[in-house]
N, CA, C and O atoms as a Tripos MOL2 file, in Angstrom:
@<TRIPOS>MOLECULE
protein
  308   307    77     0     0
PROTEIN
NO_CHARGES

@<TRIPOS>ATOM
      1 N           0.8430   -1.1770    0.0000 N.3       1 MET1
      2 CA          0.0000    0.0000    0.0000 C.3       1 MET1
      3 C           0.8870    1.2380    0.0000 C.2       1 MET1
      4 O           1.9710    1.2370    0.5830 O.2       1 MET1
      5 N           0.4370    2.2470   -0.6310 N.am      2 SER2
      6 CA          1.2330    3.4620   -0.7260 C.3       2 SER2
      7 C           1.1060    4.2810    0.5450 C.2       2 SER2
      8 O           0.1140    4.1870    1.2690 O.2       2 SER2
      9 N           2.1230    5.0830    0.8030 N.am      3 ASP3
     10 CA          2.0830    5.9670    1.9550 C.3       3 ASP3
     11 C           1.1070    7.0950    1.6900 C.2       3 ASP3
     12 O           1.0900    7.6890    0.6120 O.2       3 ASP3
     13 N           0.3050    7.3720    2.6870 N.am      4 CYS4
     14 CA         -0.6890    8.4390    2.5840 C.3       4 CYS4
     15 C          -0.3560    9.4750    3.6370 C.2       4 CYS4
     16 O          -0.0210    9.1380    4.7720 O.2       4 CYS4
     17 N          -0.4470   10.7050    3.2630 N.am      5 LYS5
     18 CA         -0.1080   11.7890    4.1850 C.3       5 LYS5
     19 C          -1.3250   12.3120    4.9480 C.2       5 LYS5
     20 O          -1.2070   13.2520    5.7340 O.2       5 LYS5
     21 N          -2.4870   11.7120    4.7210 N.am      6 ILE6
     22 CA         -3.7150   12.1530    5.3820 C.3       6 ILE6
     23 C          -3.9270   11.3500    6.6530 C.2       6 ILE6
     24 O          -3.8400   10.1220    6.6390 O.2       6 ILE6
     25 N          -4.2050   12.0440    7.7550 N.am      7 ASP7
     26 CA         -4.5660   11.3740    8.9890 C.3       7 ASP7
     27 C          -6.0670   11.1580    8.9920 C.2       7 ASP7
     28 O          -6.8410   12.1070    8.8730 O.2       7 ASP7
     29 N          -6.4710    9.9160    9.1280 N.am      8 HIS8
     30 CA         -7.8850    9.5650    9.0850 C.3       8 HIS8
     31 C          -8.4760    9.5580   10.4880 C.2       8 HIS8
     32 O          -7.8680    9.0450   11.4280 O.2       8 HIS8
     33 N          -9.6510   10.1260   10.6160 N.am      9 THR9
     34 CA        -10.3370   10.1940   11.9050 C.3       9 THR9
     35 C         -11.0150    8.8540   12.1900 C.2       9 THR9
     36 O         -11.1880    8.0370   11.2850 O.2       9 THR9
     37 N         -11.3990    8.6290   13.4490 N.am     10 PRO10
     38 CA        -12.1810    7.4190   13.7440 C.3      10 PRO10
     39 C         -13.4640    7.3520   12.9020 C.2      10 PRO10
     40 O         -13.8940    6.2690   12.5060 O.2      10 PRO10
     41 N         -14.0600    8.4980   12.6370 N.am     11 GLU11
     42 CA        -15.2730    8.5380   11.8060 C.3      11 GLU11
     43 C         -14.9750    8.1140   10.3680 C.2      11 GLU11
     44 O         -15.7790    7.4230    9.7430 O.2      11 GLU11
     45 N         -13.8120    8.5280    9.8440 N.am     12 ASP12
     46 CA        -13.3940    8.0940    8.4990 C.3      12 ASP12
     47 C         -13.2700    6.5740    8.4450 C.2      12 ASP12
     48 O         -13.7310    5.9300    7.5030 O.2      12 ASP12
     49 N         -12.6410    6.0230    9.4680 N.am     13 VAL13
     50 CA        -12.4190    4.5780    9.5090 C.3      13 VAL13
     51 C         -13.7600    3.8470    9.6060 C.2      13 VAL13
     52 O         -13.9770    2.8440    8.9250 O.2      13 VAL13
     53 N         -14.6520    4.3530   10.4510 N.am     14 LYS14
     54 CA        -15.9620    3.7080   10.6050 C.3      14 LYS14
     55 C         -16.7560    3.7750    9.2990 C.2      14 LYS14
     56 O         -17.4090    2.8040    8.9180 O.2      14 LYS14
     57 N         -16.7000    4.8930    8.6330 N.am     15 SER15
     58 CA        -17.3950    5.0430    7.3580 C.3      15 SER15
     59 C         -16.8400    4.0790    6.3180 C.2      15 SER15
     60 O         -17.5940    3.4510    5.5750 O.2      15 SER15
     61 N         -15.5200    3.9690    6.2720 N.am     16 LYS16
     62 CA        -14.8870    3.0440    5.3190 C.3      16 LYS16
     63 C         -15.2610    1.6120    5.6730 C.2      16 LYS16
     64 O         -15.5400    0.8080    4.7840 O.2      16 LYS16
     65 N         -15.2690    1.2860    6.9610 N.am     17 TYR17
     66 CA        -15.6840   -0.0510    7.3940 C.3      17 TYR17
     67 C         -17.1160   -0.3420    6.9460 C.2      17 TYR17
     68 O         -17.3920   -1.4110    6.4010 O.2      17 TYR17
     69 N         -18.0120    0.5920    7.1730 N.am     18 GLU18
     70 CA        -19.4130    0.3850    6.8130 C.3      18 GLU18
     71 C         -19.5880    0.1690    5.3140 C.2      18 GLU18
     72 O         -20.4460   -0.6060    4.8910 O.2      18 GLU18
     73 N         -18.7820    0.8470    4.5190 N.am     19 SER19
     74 CA        -18.8970    0.6890    3.0610 C.3      19 SER19
     75 C         -18.3150   -0.6360    2.5750 C.2      19 SER19
     76 O         -18.6390   -1.0940    1.4790 O.2      19 SER19
     77 N         -17.4580   -1.2510    3.3870 N.am     20 GLN20
     78 CA        -16.7940   -2.4910    2.9710 C.3      20 GLN20
     79 C         -17.2330   -3.7130    3.7840 C.2      20 GLN20
     80 O         -16.8180   -4.8310    3.4780 O.2      20 GLN20
     81 N         -18.0470   -3.5250    4.7890 N.am     21 SER21
     82 CA        -18.3680   -4.6140    5.7230 C.3      21 SER21
     83 C         -19.0080   -5.8200    5.0440 C.2      21 SER21
     84 O         -18.8050   -6.9490    5.4930 O.2      21 SER21
     85 N         -19.7610   -5.6160    3.9930 N.am     22 ALA22
     86 CA        -20.3960   -6.7390    3.3010 C.3      22 ALA22
     87 C         -19.3680   -7.6830    2.6800 C.2      22 ALA22
     88 O         -19.6830   -8.8380    2.3960 O.2      22 ALA22
     89 N         -18.1570   -7.2070    2.4710 N.am     23 PHE23
     90 CA        -17.1160   -8.0000    1.8240 C.3      23 PHE23
     91 C         -16.1580   -8.6500    2.8240 C.2      23 PHE23
     92 O         -15.3440   -9.4920    2.4470 O.2      23 PHE23
     93 N         -16.2550   -8.2620    4.0890 N.am     24 LEU24
     94 CA        -15.3550   -8.7640    5.1280 C.3      24 LEU24
     95 C         -15.8490  -10.0950    5.6850 C.2      24 LEU24
     96 O         -17.0430  -10.3890    5.6330 O.2      24 LEU24
     97 N         -14.9220  -10.9050    6.2230 N.am     25 PRO25
     98 CA        -15.3420  -12.1550    6.8640 C.3      25 PRO25
     99 C         -16.2790  -11.8650    8.0490 C.2      25 PRO25
    100 O         -16.0690  -10.9070    8.7940 O.2      25 PRO25
    101 N         -17.2970  -12.6890    8.2120 N.am     26 GLU26
    102 CA        -18.2820  -12.4820    9.2840 C.3      26 GLU26
    103 C         -17.6400  -12.4570   10.6700 C.2      26 GLU26
    104 O         -18.0460  -11.6740   11.5280 O.2      26 GLU26
    105 N         -16.6420  -13.3090   10.8890 N.am     27 ASP27
    106 CA        -16.0400  -13.3730   12.2230 C.3      27 ASP27
    107 C         -15.1640  -12.1580   12.5440 C.2      27 ASP27
    108 O         -14.7050  -12.0000   13.6750 O.2      27 ASP27
    109 N         -14.9400  -11.3140   11.5560 N.am     28 MET28
    110 CA        -14.1700  -10.0930   11.7950 C.3      28 MET28
    111 C         -15.0620   -8.9620   12.3160 C.2      28 MET28
    112 O         -14.5700   -8.0430   12.9710 O.2      28 MET28
    113 N         -16.3420   -9.0210   12.0370 N.am     29 LYS29
    114 CA        -17.2500   -7.9280   12.3880 C.3      29 LYS29
    115 C         -17.3350   -7.6530   13.8870 C.2      29 LYS29
    116 O         -17.3310   -6.4840   14.2720 O.2      29 LYS29
    117 N         -17.4120   -8.6680   14.7570 N.am     30 PRO30
    118 CA        -17.4050   -8.3730   16.1980 C.3      30 PRO30
    119 C         -16.1060   -7.6930   16.6600 C.2      30 PRO30
    120 O         -16.1110   -6.8930   17.5950 O.2      30 PRO30
    121 N         -15.0100   -8.0240   15.9960 N.am     31 LEU31
    122 CA        -13.7330   -7.3750   16.3270 C.3      31 LEU31
    123 C         -13.7840   -5.8880   15.9890 C.2      31 LEU31
    124 O         -13.2450   -5.0610   16.7250 O.2      31 LEU31
    125 N         -14.4260   -5.5540   14.8890 N.am     32 PHE32
    126 CA        -14.5930   -4.1450   14.5390 C.3      32 PHE32
    127 C         -15.5340   -3.4510   15.5210 C.2      32 PHE32
    128 O         -15.3080   -2.2960   15.8810 O.2      32 PHE32
    129 N         -16.5820   -4.1400   15.9530 N.am     33 ASP33
    130 CA        -17.4880   -3.5510   16.9520 C.3      33 ASP33
    131 C         -16.6970   -3.1300   18.1920 C.2      33 ASP33
    132 O         -16.8880   -2.0360   18.7230 O.2      33 ASP33
    133 N         -15.8190   -4.0040   18.6380 N.am     34 GLN34
    134 CA        -14.9880   -3.6930   19.8040 C.3      34 GLN34
    135 C         -13.9860   -2.5890   19.4750 C.2      34 GLN34
    136 O         -13.7510   -1.6980   20.2910 O.2      34 GLN34
    137 N         -13.4060   -2.6440   18.3040 N.am     35 PHE35
    138 CA        -12.4220   -1.6520   17.8700 C.3      35 PHE35
    139 C         -12.9990   -0.2380   17.9540 C.2      35 PHE35
    140 O         -12.3250    0.6860   18.4100 O.2      35 PHE35
    141 N         -14.2340   -0.0760   17.5190 N.am     36 PHE36
    142 CA        -14.8400    1.2560   17.4870 C.3      36 PHE36
    143 C         -15.2660    1.7600   18.8600 C.2      36 PHE36
    144 O         -15.6360    2.9260   18.9980 O.2      36 PHE36
    145 N         -15.2210    0.9170   19.8630 N.am     37 LYS37
    146 CA        -15.5490    1.3450   21.2340 C.3      37 LYS37
    147 C         -14.3390    1.9240   21.9500 C.2      37 LYS37
    148 O         -14.4690    2.4900   23.0350 O.2      37 LYS37
    149 N         -13.1690    1.7860   21.3490 N.am     38 GLU38
    150 CA        -11.9250    2.1940   21.9930 C.3      38 GLU38
    151 C         -11.2500    3.3260   21.2160 C.2      38 GLU38
    152 O         -11.5820    3.6020   20.0630 O.2      38 GLU38
    153 N         -10.2990    3.9650   21.8800 N.am     39 GLU39
    154 CA         -9.4800    4.9820   21.2180 C.3      39 GLU39
    155 C          -8.2150    4.3210   20.6870 C.2      39 GLU39
    156 O          -7.7090    3.3590   21.2650 O.2      39 GLU39
    157 N          -7.7100    4.8600   19.5680 N.am     40 HIS40
    158 CA         -6.5340    4.2730   18.9360 C.3      40 HIS40
    159 C          -5.5690    5.3610   18.4820 C.2      40 HIS40
    160 O          -5.9420    6.5170   18.2870 O.2      40 HIS40
    161 N          -4.3230    4.9500   18.3230 N.am     41 THR41
    162 CA         -3.3280    5.8970   17.8330 C.3      41 THR41
    163 C          -3.6250    6.2440   16.3770 C.2      41 THR41
    164 O          -4.3370    5.5220   15.6790 O.2      41 THR41
    165 N          -3.0750    7.3380   15.9510 N.am     42 GLN42
    166 CA         -3.2600    7.7680   14.5640 C.3      42 GLN42
    167 C          -2.7080    6.7340   13.6010 C.2      42 GLN42
    168 O          -3.2980    6.4970   12.5470 O.2      42 GLN42
    169 N          -1.5890    6.1150   13.9420 N.am     43 ASP43
    170 CA         -0.9980    5.0960   13.0710 C.3      43 ASP43
    171 C          -1.9460    3.9160   12.8630 C.2      43 ASP43
    172 O          -2.0820    3.4090   11.7500 O.2      43 ASP43
    173 N          -2.5960    3.4890   13.9320 N.am     44 ILE44
    174 CA         -3.5320    2.3630   13.8200 C.3      44 ILE44
    175 C          -4.7420    2.7610   12.9780 C.2      44 ILE44
    176 O          -5.1800    2.0020   12.1140 O.2      44 ILE44
    177 N          -5.2740    3.9440   13.2320 N.am     45 LEU45
    178 CA         -6.4190    4.4110   12.4390 C.3      45 LEU45
    179 C          -6.0650    4.4590   10.9570 C.2      45 LEU45
    180 O          -6.8300    3.9840   10.1170 O.2      45 LEU45
    181 N          -4.9290    5.0200   10.6430 N.am     46 ASN46
    182 CA         -4.5080    5.1120    9.2380 C.3      46 ASN46
    183 C          -4.3050    3.7280    8.6260 C.2      46 ASN46
    184 O          -4.7010    3.4780    7.4870 O.2      46 ASN46
    185 N          -3.6840    2.8320    9.3940 N.am     47 ASP47
    186 CA         -3.4250    1.4830    8.9020 C.3      47 ASP47
    187 C          -4.7340    0.7670    8.5910 C.2      47 ASP47
    188 O          -4.8750    0.1830    7.5170 O.2      47 ASP47
    189 N          -5.6870    0.8020    9.5100 N.am     48 VAL48
    190 CA         -6.9650    0.1200    9.3050 C.3      48 VAL48
    191 C          -7.7180    0.7420    8.1340 C.2      48 VAL48
    192 O          -8.3050    0.0250    7.3240 O.2      48 VAL48
    193 N          -7.7030    2.0650    8.0400 N.am     49 PHE49
    194 CA         -8.3760    2.7290    6.9180 C.3      49 PHE49
    195 C          -7.8410    2.2070    5.5920 C.2      49 PHE49
    196 O          -8.6170    1.8760    4.6950 O.2      49 PHE49
    197 N          -6.5220    2.1300    5.4620 N.am     50 HIS50
    198 CA         -5.9330    1.7310    4.1890 C.3      50 HIS50
    199 C          -6.0820    0.2390    3.9110 C.2      50 HIS50
    200 O          -6.0920   -0.1770    2.7530 O.2      50 HIS50
    201 N          -6.1980   -0.5640    4.9610 N.am     51 LEU51
    202 CA         -6.4820   -1.9790    4.7500 C.3      51 LEU51
    203 C          -7.9060   -2.1770    4.2290 C.2      51 LEU51
    204 O          -8.1780   -3.1110    3.4740 O.2      51 LEU51
    205 N          -8.8020   -1.2950    4.6380 N.am     52 LEU52
    206 CA        -10.1950   -1.3720    4.1850 C.3      52 LEU52
    207 C         -10.4240   -0.7110    2.8260 C.2      52 LEU52
    208 O         -11.3570   -1.0610    2.1030 O.2      52 LEU52
    209 N          -9.5650    0.2430    2.4910 N.am     53 LYS53
    210 CA         -9.7550    1.0100    1.2590 C.3      53 LYS53
    211 C          -9.7400    0.0830    0.0380 C.2      53 LYS53
    212 O          -8.7960   -0.6800   -0.1680 O.2      53 LYS53
    213 N         -10.8040    0.1670   -0.7640 N.am     54 LYS54
    214 CA        -10.9570   -0.6260   -1.9940 C.3      54 LYS54
    215 C         -10.8260   -2.1310   -1.7280 C.2      54 LYS54
    216 O         -10.4300   -2.8910   -2.6110 O.2      54 LYS54
    217 N         -11.1640   -2.5550   -0.5000 N.am     55 TYR55
    218 CA        -11.1080   -3.9710   -0.1330 C.3      55 TYR55
    219 C         -11.9120   -4.8240   -1.1140 C.2      55 TYR55
    220 O         -11.4950   -5.9220   -1.4820 O.2      55 TYR55
    221 N         -13.0570   -4.3100   -1.5290 N.am     56 ASP56
    222 CA        -13.9420   -5.0580   -2.4250 C.3      56 ASP56
    223 C         -13.3620   -5.2430   -3.8240 C.2      56 ASP56
    224 O         -13.8340   -6.0940   -4.5780 O.2      56 ASP56
    225 N         -12.3590   -4.4690   -4.1760 N.am     57 LEU57
    226 CA        -11.8080   -4.5100   -5.5360 C.3      57 LEU57
    227 C         -10.4970   -5.2790   -5.6590 C.2      57 LEU57
    228 O         -10.0370   -5.5340   -6.7720 O.2      57 LEU57
    229 N          -9.8900   -5.6510   -4.5360 N.am     58 VAL58
    230 CA         -8.5720   -6.2910   -4.5930 C.3      58 VAL58
    231 C          -8.6920   -7.7680   -4.9280 C.2      58 VAL58
    232 O          -9.7640   -8.3590   -4.8030 O.2      58 VAL58
    233 N          -7.5820   -8.3560   -5.3520 N.am     59 SER59
    234 CA         -7.5430   -9.7780   -5.6890 C.3      59 SER59
    235 C          -7.7270  -10.6230   -4.4300 C.2      59 SER59
    236 O          -7.5990  -10.1280   -3.3110 O.2      59 SER59
    237 N          -8.0250  -11.8850   -4.6280 N.am     60 GLU60
    238 CA         -8.2060  -12.8040   -3.4990 C.3      60 GLU60
    239 C          -6.9240  -12.9030   -2.6660 C.2      60 GLU60
    240 O          -6.9910  -12.9500   -1.4380 O.2      60 GLU60
    241 N          -5.7670  -12.9360   -3.3150 N.am     61 ASP61
    242 CA         -4.4940  -12.9890   -2.5870 C.3      61 ASP61
    243 C          -4.2910  -11.7390   -1.7440 C.2      61 ASP61
    244 O          -3.8800  -11.8260   -0.5860 O.2      61 ASP61
    245 N          -4.5780  -10.5760   -2.3220 N.am     62 GLU62
    246 CA         -4.4390   -9.3150   -1.5880 C.3      62 GLU62
    247 C          -5.4370   -9.2730   -0.4400 C.2      62 GLU62
    248 O          -5.1160   -8.7800    0.6410 O.2      62 GLU62
    249 N          -6.6290   -9.7800   -0.6600 N.am     63 ARG63
    250 CA         -7.6520   -9.7970    0.3900 C.3      63 ARG63
    251 C          -7.1920  -10.6620    1.5660 C.2      63 ARG63
    252 O          -7.3710  -10.2840    2.7230 O.2      63 ARG63
    253 N          -6.6060  -11.8100    1.2700 N.am     64 GLU64
    254 CA         -6.0910  -12.6880    2.3280 C.3      64 GLU64
    255 C          -4.9930  -11.9960    3.1200 C.2      64 GLU64
    256 O          -4.9510  -12.1000    4.3460 O.2      64 GLU64
    257 N          -4.1060  -11.2920    2.4300 N.am     65 ALA65
    258 CA         -3.0310  -10.5660    3.1090 C.3      65 ALA65
    259 C          -3.6090   -9.4550    3.9980 C.2      65 ALA65
    260 O          -3.1540   -9.2590    5.1250 O.2      65 ALA65
    261 N          -4.5970   -8.7430    3.4930 N.am     66 ARG66
    262 CA         -5.2220   -7.6890    4.2860 C.3      66 ARG66
    263 C          -5.9600   -8.2700    5.4910 C.2      66 ARG66
    264 O          -5.9260   -7.7020    6.5830 O.2      66 ARG66
    265 N          -6.6280   -9.4120    5.2820 N.am     67 ASN67
    266 CA         -7.3300  -10.0510    6.3950 C.3      67 ASN67
    267 C          -6.3610  -10.4140    7.5090 C.2      67 ASN67
    268 O          -6.6540  -10.1890    8.6830 O.2      67 ASN67
    269 N          -5.2150  -10.9700    7.1530 N.am     68 LYS68
    270 CA         -4.2180  -11.3440    8.1660 C.3      68 LYS68
    271 C          -3.7940  -10.1170    8.9630 C.2      68 LYS68
    272 O          -3.7120  -10.1650   10.1900 O.2      68 LYS68
    273 N          -3.5300   -9.0310    8.2710 N.am     69 ARG69
    274 CA         -3.1030   -7.8000    8.9420 C.3      69 ARG69
    275 C          -4.2380   -7.2280    9.7980 C.2      69 ARG69
    276 O          -4.0030   -6.7830   10.9210 O.2      69 ARG69
    277 N          -5.4690   -7.2400    9.2700 N.am     70 LEU70
    278 CA         -6.6080   -6.7420   10.0450 C.3      70 LEU70
    279 C          -6.8250   -7.5610   11.3150 C.2      70 LEU70
    280 O          -7.0480   -6.9960   12.3860 O.2      70 LEU70
    281 N          -6.7630   -8.8990   11.2010 N.am     71 TYR71
    282 CA         -6.9140   -9.7270   12.3960 C.3      71 TYR71
    283 C          -5.8150   -9.4210   13.4100 C.2      71 TYR71
    284 O          -6.0780   -9.3470   14.6110 O.2      71 TYR71
    285 N          -4.6050   -9.2450   12.9360 N.am     72 LEU72
    286 CA         -3.4920   -8.9350   13.8180 C.3      72 LEU72
    287 C          -3.7440   -7.6260   14.5680 C.2      72 LEU72
    288 O          -3.5570   -7.5510   15.7830 O.2      72 LEU72
    289 N          -4.1620   -6.6120   13.8450 N.am     73 VAL73
    290 CA         -4.4280   -5.3020   14.4690 C.3      73 VAL73
    291 C          -5.6370   -5.3750   15.4050 C.2      73 VAL73
    292 O          -5.5660   -4.9210   16.5470 O.2      73 VAL73
    293 N          -6.7290   -5.9370   14.9330 N.am     74 LEU74
    294 CA         -7.9740   -5.9360   15.6950 C.3      74 LEU74
    295 C          -7.8870   -6.7740   16.9730 C.2      74 LEU74
    296 O          -8.5370   -6.4490   17.9670 O.2      74 LEU74
    297 N          -7.1140   -7.8190   16.9580 N.am     75 LYS75
    298 CA         -6.9970   -8.6900   18.1330 C.3      75 LYS75
    299 C          -5.9890   -8.1690   19.1430 C.2      75 LYS75
    300 O          -5.9520   -8.6410   20.2800 O.2      75 LYS75
    301 N          -5.1760   -7.2050   18.7460 N.am     76 ASN76
    302 CA         -4.1050   -6.7430   19.6260 C.3      76 ASN76
    303 C          -4.2220   -5.2900   20.0350 C.2      76 ASN76
    304 O          -3.2590   -4.7140   20.5410 O.2      76 ASN76
    305 N          -5.3840   -4.6840   19.8270 N.am     77 VAL77
    306 CA         -5.5620   -3.2870   20.2640 C.3      77 VAL77
    307 C          -6.4100   -3.2320   21.5160 C.2      77 VAL77
    308 O          -6.6720   -2.1470   22.0370 O.2      77 VAL77
@<TRIPOS>BOND
     1     1     2 1
     2     2     3 1
     3     3     4 2
     4     3     5 am
     5     5     6 1
     6     6     7 1
     7     7     8 2
     8     7     9 am
     9     9    10 1
    10    10    11 1
    11    11    12 2
    12    11    13 am
    13    13    14 1
    14    14    15 1
    15    15    16 2
    16    15    17 am
    17    17    18 1
    18    18    19 1
    19    19    20 2
    20    19    21 am
    21    21    22 1
    22    22    23 1
    23    23    24 2
    24    23    25 am
    25    25    26 1
    26    26    27 1
    27    27    28 2
    28    27    29 am
    29    29    30 1
    30    30    31 1
    31    31    32 2
    32    31    33 am
    33    33    34 1
    34    34    35 1
    35    35    36 2
    36    35    37 am
    37    37    38 1
    38    38    39 1
    39    39    40 2
    40    39    41 am
    41    41    42 1
    42    42    43 1
    43    43    44 2
    44    43    45 am
    45    45    46 1
    46    46    47 1
    47    47    48 2
    48    47    49 am
    49    49    50 1
    50    50    51 1
    51    51    52 2
    52    51    53 am
    53    53    54 1
    54    54    55 1
    55    55    56 2
    56    55    57 am
    57    57    58 1
    58    58    59 1
    59    59    60 2
    60    59    61 am
    61    61    62 1
    62    62    63 1
    63    63    64 2
    64    63    65 am
    65    65    66 1
    66    66    67 1
    67    67    68 2
    68    67    69 am
    69    69    70 1
    70    70    71 1
    71    71    72 2
    72    71    73 am
    73    73    74 1
    74    74    75 1
    75    75    76 2
    76    75    77 am
    77    77    78 1
    78    78    79 1
    79    79    80 2
    80    79    81 am
    81    81    82 1
    82    82    83 1
    83    83    84 2
    84    83    85 am
    85    85    86 1
    86    86    87 1
    87    87    88 2
    88    87    89 am
    89    89    90 1
    90    90    91 1
    91    91    92 2
    92    91    93 am
    93    93    94 1
    94    94    95 1
    95    95    96 2
    96    95    97 am
    97    97    98 1
    98    98    99 1
    99    99   100 2
   100    99   101 am
   101   101   102 1
   102   102   103 1
   103   103   104 2
   104   103   105 am
   105   105   106 1
   106   106   107 1
   107   107   108 2
   108   107   109 am
   109   109   110 1
   110   110   111 1
   111   111   112 2
   112   111   113 am
   113   113   114 1
   114   114   115 1
   115   115   116 2
   116   115   117 am
   117   117   118 1
   118   118   119 1
   119   119   120 2
   120   119   121 am
   121   121   122 1
   122   122   123 1
   123   123   124 2
   124   123   125 am
   125   125   126 1
   126   126   127 1
   127   127   128 2
   128   127   129 am
   129   129   130 1
   130   130   131 1
   131   131   132 2
   132   131   133 am
   133   133   134 1
   134   134   135 1
   135   135   136 2
   136   135   137 am
   137   137   138 1
   138   138   139 1
   139   139   140 2
   140   139   141 am
   141   141   142 1
   142   142   143 1
   143   143   144 2
   144   143   145 am
   145   145   146 1
   146   146   147 1
   147   147   148 2
   148   147   149 am
   149   149   150 1
   150   150   151 1
   151   151   152 2
   152   151   153 am
   153   153   154 1
   154   154   155 1
   155   155   156 2
   156   155   157 am
   157   157   158 1
   158   158   159 1
   159   159   160 2
   160   159   161 am
   161   161   162 1
   162   162   163 1
   163   163   164 2
   164   163   165 am
   165   165   166 1
   166   166   167 1
   167   167   168 2
   168   167   169 am
   169   169   170 1
   170   170   171 1
   171   171   172 2
   172   171   173 am
   173   173   174 1
   174   174   175 1
   175   175   176 2
   176   175   177 am
   177   177   178 1
   178   178   179 1
   179   179   180 2
   180   179   181 am
   181   181   182 1
   182   182   183 1
   183   183   184 2
   184   183   185 am
   185   185   186 1
   186   186   187 1
   187   187   188 2
   188   187   189 am
   189   189   190 1
   190   190   191 1
   191   191   192 2
   192   191   193 am
   193   193   194 1
   194   194   195 1
   195   195   196 2
   196   195   197 am
   197   197   198 1
   198   198   199 1
   199   199   200 2
   200   199   201 am
   201   201   202 1
   202   202   203 1
   203   203   204 2
   204   203   205 am
   205   205   206 1
   206   206   207 1
   207   207   208 2
   208   207   209 am
   209   209   210 1
   210   210   211 1
   211   211   212 2
   212   211   213 am
   213   213   214 1
   214   214   215 1
   215   215   216 2
   216   215   217 am
   217   217   218 1
   218   218   219 1
   219   219   220 2
   220   219   221 am
   221   221   222 1
   222   222   223 1
   223   223   224 2
   224   223   225 am
   225   225   226 1
   226   226   227 1
   227   227   228 2
   228   227   229 am
   229   229   230 1
   230   230   231 1
   231   231   232 2
   232   231   233 am
   233   233   234 1
   234   234   235 1
   235   235   236 2
   236   235   237 am
   237   237   238 1
   238   238   239 1
   239   239   240 2
   240   239   241 am
   241   241   242 1
   242   242   243 1
   243   243   244 2
   244   243   245 am
   245   245   246 1
   246   246   247 1
   247   247   248 2
   248   247   249 am
   249   249   250 1
   250   250   251 1
   251   251   252 2
   252   251   253 am
   253   253   254 1
   254   254   255 1
   255   255   256 2
   256   255   257 am
   257   257   258 1
   258   258   259 1
   259   259   260 2
   260   259   261 am
   261   261   262 1
   262   262   263 1
   263   263   264 2
   264   263   265 am
   265   265   266 1
   266   266   267 1
   267   267   268 2
   268   267   269 am
   269   269   270 1
   270   270   271 1
   271   271   272 2
   272   271   273 am
   273   273   274 1
   274   274   275 1
   275   275   276 2
   276   275   277 am
   277   277   278 1
   278   278   279 1
   279   279   280 2
   280   279   281 am
   281   281   282 1
   282   282   283 1
   283   283   284 2
   284   283   285 am
   285   285   286 1
   286   286   287 1
   287   287   288 2
   288   287   289 am
   289   289   290 1
   290   290   291 1
   291   291   292 2
   292   291   293 am
   293   293   294 1
   294   294   295 1
   295   295   296 2
   296   295   297 am
   297   297   298 1
   298   298   299 1
   299   299   300 2
   300   299   301 am
   301   301   302 1
   302   302   303 1
   303   303   304 2
   304   303   305 am
   305   305   306 1
   306   306   307 1
   307   307   308 2
@<TRIPOS>SUBSTRUCTURE
     1 MET1         2 RESIDUE 1 A MET
     2 SER2         6 RESIDUE 1 A SER
     3 ASP3        10 RESIDUE 1 A ASP
     4 CYS4        14 RESIDUE 1 A CYS
     5 LYS5        18 RESIDUE 1 A LYS
     6 ILE6        22 RESIDUE 1 A ILE
     7 ASP7        26 RESIDUE 1 A ASP
     8 HIS8        30 RESIDUE 1 A HIS
     9 THR9        34 RESIDUE 1 A THR
    10 PRO10       38 RESIDUE 1 A PRO
    11 GLU11       42 RESIDUE 1 A GLU
    12 ASP12       46 RESIDUE 1 A ASP
    13 VAL13       50 RESIDUE 1 A VAL
    14 LYS14       54 RESIDUE 1 A LYS
    15 SER15       58 RESIDUE 1 A SER
    16 LYS16       62 RESIDUE 1 A LYS
    17 TYR17       66 RESIDUE 1 A TYR
    18 GLU18       70 RESIDUE 1 A GLU
    19 SER19       74 RESIDUE 1 A SER
    20 GLN20       78 RESIDUE 1 A GLN
    21 SER21       82 RESIDUE 1 A SER
    22 ALA22       86 RESIDUE 1 A ALA
    23 PHE23       90 RESIDUE 1 A PHE
    24 LEU24       94 RESIDUE 1 A LEU
    25 PRO25       98 RESIDUE 1 A PRO
    26 GLU26      102 RESIDUE 1 A GLU
    27 ASP27      106 RESIDUE 1 A ASP
    28 MET28      110 RESIDUE 1 A MET
    29 LYS29      114 RESIDUE 1 A LYS
    30 PRO30      118 RESIDUE 1 A PRO
    31 LEU31      122 RESIDUE 1 A LEU
    32 PHE32      126 RESIDUE 1 A PHE
    33 ASP33      130 RESIDUE 1 A ASP
    34 GLN34      134 RESIDUE 1 A GLN
    35 PHE35      138 RESIDUE 1 A PHE
    36 PHE36      142 RESIDUE 1 A PHE
    37 LYS37      146 RESIDUE 1 A LYS
    38 GLU38      150 RESIDUE 1 A GLU
    39 GLU39      154 RESIDUE 1 A GLU
    40 HIS40      158 RESIDUE 1 A HIS
    41 THR41      162 RESIDUE 1 A THR
    42 GLN42      166 RESIDUE 1 A GLN
    43 ASP43      170 RESIDUE 1 A ASP
    44 ILE44      174 RESIDUE 1 A ILE
    45 LEU45      178 RESIDUE 1 A LEU
    46 ASN46      182 RESIDUE 1 A ASN
    47 ASP47      186 RESIDUE 1 A ASP
    48 VAL48      190 RESIDUE 1 A VAL
    49 PHE49      194 RESIDUE 1 A PHE
    50 HIS50      198 RESIDUE 1 A HIS
    51 LEU51      202 RESIDUE 1 A LEU
    52 LEU52      206 RESIDUE 1 A LEU
    53 LYS53      210 RESIDUE 1 A LYS
    54 LYS54      214 RESIDUE 1 A LYS
    55 TYR55      218 RESIDUE 1 A TYR
    56 ASP56      222 RESIDUE 1 A ASP
    57 LEU57      226 RESIDUE 1 A LEU
    58 VAL58      230 RESIDUE 1 A VAL
    59 SER59      234 RESIDUE 1 A SER
    60 GLU60      238 RESIDUE 1 A GLU
    61 ASP61      242 RESIDUE 1 A ASP
    62 GLU62      246 RESIDUE 1 A GLU
    63 ARG63      250 RESIDUE 1 A ARG
    64 GLU64      254 RESIDUE 1 A GLU
    65 ALA65      258 RESIDUE 1 A ALA
    66 ARG66      262 RESIDUE 1 A ARG
    67 ASN67      266 RESIDUE 1 A ASN
    68 LYS68      270 RESIDUE 1 A LYS
    69 ARG69      274 RESIDUE 1 A ARG
    70 LEU70      278 RESIDUE 1 A LEU
    71 TYR71      282 RESIDUE 1 A TYR
    72 LEU72      286 RESIDUE 1 A LEU
    73 VAL73      290 RESIDUE 1 A VAL
    74 LEU74      294 RESIDUE 1 A LEU
    75 LYS75      298 RESIDUE 1 A LYS
    76 ASN76      302 RESIDUE 1 A ASN
    77 VAL77      306 RESIDUE 1 A VAL
């Protein structure tokens, strides 16, 4: 993923999640529910935003890689 100079707000991340949630694994959704109840560093917010960005358009291999990273972030915050 390319470096982005924009800091994404929690609202940006939630909006991006909502637009992509239909494409995410079902067992990931409760992790996002918990994620949005907590505060996070700017780095984490930006990382999650970019993992979700255009999630529906990426290849199956890219989706698997993003899922691994999302699970890692969501389970450890």
